[in-house]
GUSE-83625 format. One record per atom (N, C-alpha, C, CB): residue number from 0; atom name; x, y, z. Coordinates in nm, 4 decimals. Each point is the difference from the previous one (the first is absolute). Glycine has a CB too. Layout:
lose | voba | u | v | w
NUM | CA | X | Y | Z
...
//
This chain:
lose | voba | u | v | w
0 | N | 10.4791 | 6.5320 | 12.4346
0 | CA | -0.1194 | 0.0767 | 0.0673
0 | C | -0.1149 | -0.1103 | 0.0349
0 | CB | 0.0502 | 0.2343 | -0.1435
1 | N | -0.0835 | -0.2327 | 0.2735
1 | CA | -0.1050 | -0.1012 | 0.0608
1 | C | -0.1217 | 0.0864 | -0.0039
1 | CB | 0.1562 | -0.1449 | 0.1651
2 | N | -0.2761 | 0.0716 | -0.2104
2 | CA | -0.1290 | 0.0499 | 0.0098
2 | C | -0.0597 | -0.0546 | 0.1228
2 | CB | -0.0201 | 0.0235 | -0.2419
3 | N | -0.0971 | 0.0419 | 0.2955
3 | CA | -0.0654 | -0.0499 | 0.1079
3 | C | -0.1016 | -0.1140 | -0.0530
3 | CB | 0.0323 | 0.2313 | 0.1292
4 | N | -0.0344 | -0.3410 | -0.0678
4 | CA | -0.0720 | -0.1137 | -0.0346
4 | C | -0.1485 | 0.0188 | 0.0647
4 | CB | 0.2269 | -0.1506 | -0.0132
5 | N | -0.3300 | 0.1324 | -0.0559
5 | CA | -0.1401 | 0.0061 | 0.0700
5 | C | -0.0121 | -0.1273 | 0.0593
5 | CB | -0.1149 | 0.1561 | -0.1558
6 | N | 0.0573 | -0.1514 | 0.2792
6 | CA | -0.0425 | -0.1288 | 0.0645
6 | C | -0.1541 | 0.0175 | 0.0387
6 | CB | 0.2490 | -0.0518 | 0.0970
7 | N | -0.3149 | -0.0480 | -0.1575
7 | CA | -0.1550 | 0.0019 | 0.0088
7 | C | -0.0513 | -0.1221 | 0.0673
7 | CB | -0.0161 | 0.1309 | -0.2096
8 | N | -0.1003 | -0.1200 | 0.2859
8 | CA | -0.0574 | -0.1212 | 0.0515
8 | C | -0.1299 | -0.0259 | -0.0775
8 | CB | 0.1049 | 0.0359 | 0.2318
9 | N | -0.1254 | -0.1749 | -0.2578
9 | CA | -0.1271 | -0.0349 | -0.0736
9 | C | -0.0351 | -0.1367 | 0.0385
9 | CB | 0.0482 | 0.1473 | -0.1952
10 | N | -0.1576 | -0.2011 | 0.1233
10 | CA | -0.0563 | -0.1227 | 0.0137
10 | C | 0.0249 | -0.0979 | -0.1236
10 | CB | -0.1664 | 0.1196 | 0.1483
11 | N | 0.2160 | -0.2405 | -0.1298
11 | CA | 0.0102 | -0.0808 | -0.1145
11 | C | -0.1429 | -0.0481 | -0.0395
11 | CB | 0.2394 | -0.0696 | 0.0660
12 | N | -0.2610 | 0.0805 | -0.2081
12 | CA | -0.1204 | -0.0323 | -0.0590
12 | C | 0.0249 | -0.1410 | -0.0957
12 | CB | -0.0764 | 0.2747 | 0.0102
13 | N | 0.1995 | -0.2951 | -0.0526
13 | CA | 0.0209 | -0.1256 | -0.0913
13 | C | 0.1448 | -0.0360 | 0.0250
13 | CB | -0.1738 | 0.0641 | -0.1920
14 | N | 0.2014 | -0.1935 | 0.2017
14 | CA | 0.1327 | -0.0626 | -0.0151
14 | C | 0.0216 | -0.1084 | -0.1048
14 | CB | 0.0134 | 0.0523 | 0.2290
15 | N | -0.1058 | -0.0539 | -0.3232
15 | CA | -0.0058 | -0.1075 | -0.0937
15 | C | 0.1203 | 0.0056 | -0.0958
15 | CB | -0.2516 | -0.0009 | 0.0193
16 | N | 0.3364 | 0.0952 | -0.0327
16 | CA | 0.1027 | 0.0093 | -0.0955
16 | C | 0.1165 | -0.0542 | 0.0622
16 | CB | -0.0943 | 0.1909 | -0.1113
17 | N | 0.2041 | -0.2209 | 0.0439
17 | CA | 0.1314 | -0.0495 | 0.0480
17 | C | 0.0880 | 0.1148 | 0.0441
17 | CB | -0.0162 | -0.1959 | -0.1540
18 | N | 0.0481 | 0.2053 | 0.2857
18 | CA | 0.0859 | 0.1025 | 0.0609
18 | C | -0.0674 | 0.1370 | -0.0237
18 | CB | 0.2154 | -0.1409 | -0.0377
19 | N | -0.3400 | 0.1518 | 0.0260
19 | CA | -0.0787 | 0.1334 | -0.0120
19 | C | -0.1211 | -0.0057 | 0.0795
19 | CB | 0.0804 | 0.0396 | -0.2259
20 | N | -0.1078 | 0.0677 | 0.3055
20 | CA | -0.1297 | 0.0047 | 0.0542
20 | C | -0.0607 | 0.1281 | -0.0378
20 | CB | 0.0613 | -0.1468 | 0.1841
21 | N | -0.1944 | 0.1623 | -0.1639
21 | CA | -0.0659 | 0.1213 | -0.0323
21 | C | -0.0536 | 0.0548 | 0.1190
21 | CB | -0.0493 | -0.0712 | -0.2186
22 | N | 0.0966 | 0.2108 | 0.2528
22 | CA | -0.0320 | 0.0625 | 0.1265
22 | C | -0.0905 | 0.1213 | -0.0210
22 | CB | 0.2183 | -0.0808 | 0.0940
23 | N | -0.3163 | 0.0886 | -0.0342
23 | CA | -0.1080 | 0.1152 | 0.0073
23 | C | 0.0341 | 0.0941 | 0.1040
23 | CB | -0.1797 | -0.1464 | -0.0741
24 | N | 0.1960 | 0.2749 | 0.0372
24 | CA | 0.0488 | 0.1107 | 0.0873
24 | C | -0.1165 | 0.1020 | 0.0010
24 | CB | 0.2584 | -0.0347 | -0.0561
25 | N | -0.3127 | 0.0561 | 0.1693
25 | CA | -0.1239 | 0.0813 | 0.0086
25 | C | 0.0529 | 0.1368 | 0.0539
25 | CB | -0.1705 | -0.2062 | 0.0457
26 | N | 0.1078 | 0.3205 | -0.1010
26 | CA | 0.0262 | 0.1346 | 0.0257
26 | C | -0.1236 | 0.0866 | 0.0359
26 | CB | 0.1902 | -0.0329 | -0.1509
27 | N | -0.1800 | 0.0918 | 0.2695
27 | CA | -0.1242 | 0.0791 | 0.0232
27 | C | 0.0512 | 0.1603 | 0.0131
27 | CB | -0.1339 | -0.2184 | 0.1326
28 | N | 0.0459 | 0.2969 | -0.1874
28 | CA | 0.0295 | 0.1400 | -0.0254
28 | C | -0.1208 | 0.0827 | -0.0100
28 | CB | 0.1988 | -0.0675 | -0.1117
29 | N | -0.1875 | 0.1943 | 0.1388
29 | CA | -0.1131 | 0.0956 | 0.0021
29 | C | -0.0077 | 0.0569 | -0.1467
29 | CB | 0.0299 | 0.0635 | 0.2604
30 | N | -0.1395 | -0.0591 | -0.3250
30 | CA | -0.0139 | 0.0581 | -0.1244
30 | C | 0.0279 | 0.1608 | 0.0227
30 | CB | -0.1751 | -0.1964 | -0.0833
31 | N | 0.2535 | 0.2464 | -0.0330
31 | CA | 0.0391 | 0.1420 | 0.0268
31 | C | -0.1222 | 0.1033 | -0.0261
31 | CB | 0.2483 | -0.0652 | -0.0692
32 | N | -0.3454 | 0.0279 | -0.0071
32 | CA | -0.1073 | 0.0944 | -0.0182
32 | C | -0.1228 | -0.0311 | 0.0807
32 | CB | 0.0871 | 0.0380 | -0.2217
33 | N | -0.1170 | -0.1609 | 0.2323
33 | CA | -0.1371 | -0.0475 | 0.0651
33 | C | 0.0214 | -0.0369 | 0.1431
33 | CB | -0.0852 | -0.0926 | -0.2190
34 | N | 0.2105 | 0.0828 | 0.2693
34 | CA | 0.0321 | -0.0170 | 0.1345
34 | C | -0.0439 | -0.1393 | 0.0444
34 | CB | -0.0190 | 0.2475 | 0.0383
35 | N | -0.0178 | -0.3349 | -0.1246
35 | CA | -0.0517 | -0.1369 | 0.0338
35 | C | 0.1163 | -0.1056 | 0.0178
35 | CB | -0.2151 | 0.0567 | -0.1326
36 | N | 0.2104 | -0.1288 | 0.2347
36 | CA | 0.1019 | -0.1014 | 0.0124
36 | C | -0.0032 | -0.1238 | -0.1044
36 | CB | -0.0078 | 0.0713 | 0.2434
37 | N | 0.1087 | -0.0749 | -0.3122
37 | CA | -0.0123 | -0.0968 | -0.1102
37 | C | 0.1088 | -0.1081 | 0.0347
37 | CB | -0.0857 | 0.1789 | -0.1851
38 | N | 0.0576 | -0.2973 | 0.1165
38 | CA | 0.0844 | -0.1264 | 0.0234
38 | C | 0.0184 | -0.0557 | -0.1330
38 | CB | -0.0861 | -0.0540 | 0.2321
39 | N | 0.2238 | 0.0259 | -0.2595
39 | CA | 0.0367 | -0.0380 | -0.1286
39 | C | 0.1205 | -0.1053 | 0.0203
39 | CB | -0.0816 | 0.2353 | -0.1086
40 | N | 0.0894 | -0.3242 | 0.0183
40 | CA | 0.1079 | -0.1033 | 0.0107
40 | C | 0.0708 | -0.0147 | -0.1394
40 | CB | -0.1325 | -0.1280 | 0.1876
41 | N | 0.2574 | 0.0645 | -0.1714
41 | CA | 0.0912 | -0.0400 | -0.1056
41 | C | 0.0498 | -0.1334 | 0.0217
41 | CB | 0.0622 | 0.2248 | -0.0341
42 | N | -0.0431 | -0.3082 | -0.0785
42 | CA | 0.0568 | -0.1118 | 0.0201
42 | C | 0.1431 | -0.0087 | -0.0689
42 | CB | -0.2341 | -0.0897 | 0.0272
43 | N | 0.3286 | 0.0362 | 0.0549
43 | CA | 0.1344 | -0.0086 | -0.0381
43 | C | 0.0362 | -0.1498 | -0.0111
43 | CB | 0.0531 | 0.2252 | 0.1108
44 | N | 0.0261 | -0.2547 | -0.2122
44 | CA | 0.0558 | -0.1321 | -0.0187
44 | C | 0.1435 | 0.0068 | 0.0738
44 | CB | -0.1332 | -0.0459 | -0.2370
45 | N | 0.1458 | -0.0473 | 0.3550
45 | CA | 0.1101 | 0.0052 | 0.0623
45 | C | 0.0936 | -0.1292 | 0.0026
45 | CB | -0.1286 | 0.1698 | 0.1172
46 | N | 0.2529 | -0.1513 | -0.1168
46 | CA | 0.0984 | -0.1170 | -0.0044
46 | C | 0.0180 | -0.0585 | 0.1255
46 | CB | 0.1151 | 0.0960 | -0.1745
47 | N | -0.1620 | -0.2378 | 0.1818
47 | CA | -0.0062 | -0.0767 | 0.1271
47 | C | 0.1024 | -0.1244 | -0.0246
47 | CB | -0.2645 | 0.0732 | 0.0599
48 | N | 0.3852 | -0.0536 | -0.0307
48 | CA | 0.1074 | -0.1004 | -0.0568
48 | C | -0.0297 | -0.1350 | 0.0725
48 | CB | 0.1939 | 0.1865 | -0.0422
49 | N | -0.2219 | -0.1923 | 0.1641
49 | CA | -0.0288 | -0.1324 | 0.0704
49 | C | -0.1267 | -0.0364 | 0.0163
49 | CB | 0.1766 | 0.0301 | 0.1067
50 | N | -0.2896 | 0.0401 | -0.1691
50 | CA | -0.1353 | -0.0490 | 0.0096
50 | C | -0.0456 | -0.0114 | 0.1329
50 | CB | 0.0306 | -0.1124 | -0.1953
51 | N | -0.0094 | 0.2017 | 0.2890
51 | CA | -0.0497 | -0.0151 | 0.1429
51 | C | -0.1245 | 0.0949 | 0.0249
51 | CB | 0.2448 | -0.0583 | 0.0812
52 | N | -0.2959 | 0.1382 | -0.1832
52 | CA | -0.1228 | 0.0669 | 0.0286
52 | C | -0.1278 | -0.0792 | -0.0432
52 | CB | 0.1308 | 0.2123 | -0.0237
53 | N | -0.2299 | -0.2167 | 0.0999
53 | CA | -0.1120 | -0.0575 | -0.0386
53 | C | -0.1238 | 0.0959 | -0.0109
53 | CB | 0.1019 | -0.2011 | 0.0989
54 | N | -0.2159 | 0.1601 | -0.1632
54 | CA | -0.1015 | 0.0815 | -0.0278
54 | C | -0.0566 | 0.0485 | 0.1293
54 | CB | -0.0397 | -0.1140 | -0.2131
55 | N | 0.0131 | 0.2530 | 0.2403
55 | CA | -0.0498 | 0.0582 | 0.1220
55 | C | 0.1021 | 0.0512 | 0.0853
55 | CB | -0.1783 | -0.1431 | -0.0127
56 | N | 0.2905 | 0.1147 | 0.0025
56 | CA | 0.1194 | 0.0363 | 0.0773
56 | C | 0.0194 | 0.1630 | -0.0134
56 | CB | 0.1141 | -0.2485 | -0.0448
57 | N | -0.0801 | 0.3144 | 0.1455
57 | CA | 0.0485 | 0.1469 | -0.0013
57 | C | 0.1417 | -0.0179 | -0.0227
57 | CB | -0.1711 | 0.1058 | 0.1606
58 | N | 0.2156 | -0.0146 | -0.2601
58 | CA | 0.1384 | -0.0168 | -0.0350
58 | C | 0.0612 | 0.1513 | -0.0179
58 | CB | -0.0483 | -0.2447 | -0.1203
59 | N | 0.1733 | 0.2452 | 0.1348
59 | CA | 0.0776 | 0.1233 | -0.0102
59 | C | 0.0862 | -0.0043 | -0.1249
59 | CB | 0.0013 | 0.0252 | 0.2504
60 | N | -0.0262 | 0.0656 | -0.3590
60 | CA | 0.0813 | -0.0118 | -0.1211
60 | C | 0.0754 | 0.1295 | -0.0136
60 | CB | -0.1623 | -0.1594 | -0.1142
61 | N | 0.2647 | 0.1477 | 0.0286
61 | CA | 0.0775 | 0.1316 | -0.0251
61 | C | 0.0333 | -0.0059 | -0.1574
61 | CB | 0.1143 | 0.0176 | 0.2564
62 | N | -0.0731 | 0.0961 | -0.3007
62 | CA | 0.0329 | 0.0267 | -0.1439
62 | C | 0.1452 | -0.0288 | -0.0141
62 | CB | -0.1787 | 0.1786 | -0.0318
63 | N | 0.1962 | -0.2519 | -0.0839
63 | CA | 0.1367 | -0.0352 | -0.0398
63 | C | 0.0151 | 0.0199 | -0.1563
63 | CB | 0.0176 | -0.1716 | 0.1992
64 | N | 0.1011 | 0.1394 | -0.2538
64 | CA | 0.0199 | 0.0188 | -0.1388
64 | C | -0.1054 | -0.1014 | -0.0746
64 | CB | 0.2639 | 0.0731 | 0.0363
65 | N | -0.3055 | -0.0497 | -0.1604
65 | CA | -0.0835 | -0.0844 | -0.0790
65 | C | 0.0438 | -0.1295 | -0.0009
65 | CB | -0.0556 | 0.1721 | -0.1279
66 | N | -0.0226 | -0.2650 | 0.1579
66 | CA | 0.0302 | -0.1673 | -0.0040
66 | C | -0.0634 | -0.0413 | -0.1463
66 | CB | -0.0270 | -0.0586 | 0.2922
67 | N | -0.0758 | 0.1009 | -0.3253
67 | CA | -0.0686 | -0.0358 | -0.1230
67 | C | -0.0705 | 0.1154 | -0.0507
67 | CB | -0.0236 | -0.2283 | 0.0691
68 | N | -0.0668 | 0.2069 | -0.1694
68 | CA | -0.0734 | 0.1084 | -0.0689
68 | C | -0.0949 | 0.0758 | 0.0952
68 | CB | 0.0140 | -0.1341 | -0.2134
69 | N | -0.0717 | 0.0533 | 0.3121
69 | CA | -0.1035 | 0.0530 | 0.0812
69 | C | 0.0397 | -0.0122 | 0.1556
69 | CB | -0.1738 | -0.0637 | -0.1888
70 | N | 0.2866 | 0.0074 | 0.2074
70 | CA | 0.0442 | -0.0239 | 0.1400
70 | C | 0.1060 | 0.0789 | 0.0436
70 | CB | -0.0677 | -0.2105 | -0.0228
71 | N | 0.0358 | 0.3158 | 0.1306
71 | CA | 0.1123 | 0.0748 | 0.0419
71 | C | -0.0066 | 0.0176 | 0.1388
71 | CB | 0.0176 | 0.1079 | -0.2044
72 | N | -0.0934 | -0.2148 | 0.2790
72 | CA | 0.0014 | 0.0100 | 0.1431
72 | C | 0.0456 | -0.1342 | 0.0540
72 | CB | -0.1844 | 0.1748 | 0.0018
73 | N | 0.2371 | -0.1700 | 0.1169
73 | CA | 0.0544 | -0.1363 | 0.0716
73 | C | -0.0590 | -0.0089 | 0.1327
73 | CB | 0.2234 | 0.0030 | -0.1142
74 | N | -0.2365 | -0.1154 | 0.1537
74 | CA | -0.0579 | -0.0247 | 0.1472
74 | C | 0.0963 | 0.0128 | 0.0983
74 | CB | -0.1559 | -0.1495 | -0.0774
75 | N | 0.1214 | 0.2290 | 0.1792
75 | CA | 0.0951 | 0.0188 | 0.1146
75 | C | -0.0329 | -0.0870 | 0.1028
75 | CB | 0.0353 | 0.2238 | -0.0487
76 | N | -0.1602 | -0.2282 | 0.0981
76 | CA | -0.0291 | -0.1014 | 0.1088
76 | C | -0.1526 | -0.0198 | 0.0028
76 | CB | 0.2076 | 0.0693 | 0.1443
77 | N | -0.2476 | -0.1874 | -0.0777
77 | CA | -0.1363 | -0.0042 | 0.0190
77 | C | -0.0204 | 0.0479 | 0.1498
77 | CB | -0.0371 | -0.1928 | -0.1815
78 | N | -0.0741 | 0.2730 | 0.1810
78 | CA | -0.0238 | 0.0750 | 0.1331
78 | C | -0.0765 | -0.0925 | 0.0982
78 | CB | -0.0103 | 0.2308 | -0.1221
//
């Protein structure tokens, strides 16, 4: 049974680790009660096998099987 893979776009904030980058994904939504537009973000550790992404790049990432304890996303392409 194949599950649908999430594809997310974000910005690289760190590439100091070996074969791993940190990607910040920002989300904008309207608060259900107060109707205020809210902005929040989440950071993902992403597997970058060839080390092609640099800090500040826009990247497209997708969900895969767990690679390590905190890494379950992989780099699709640099936008």
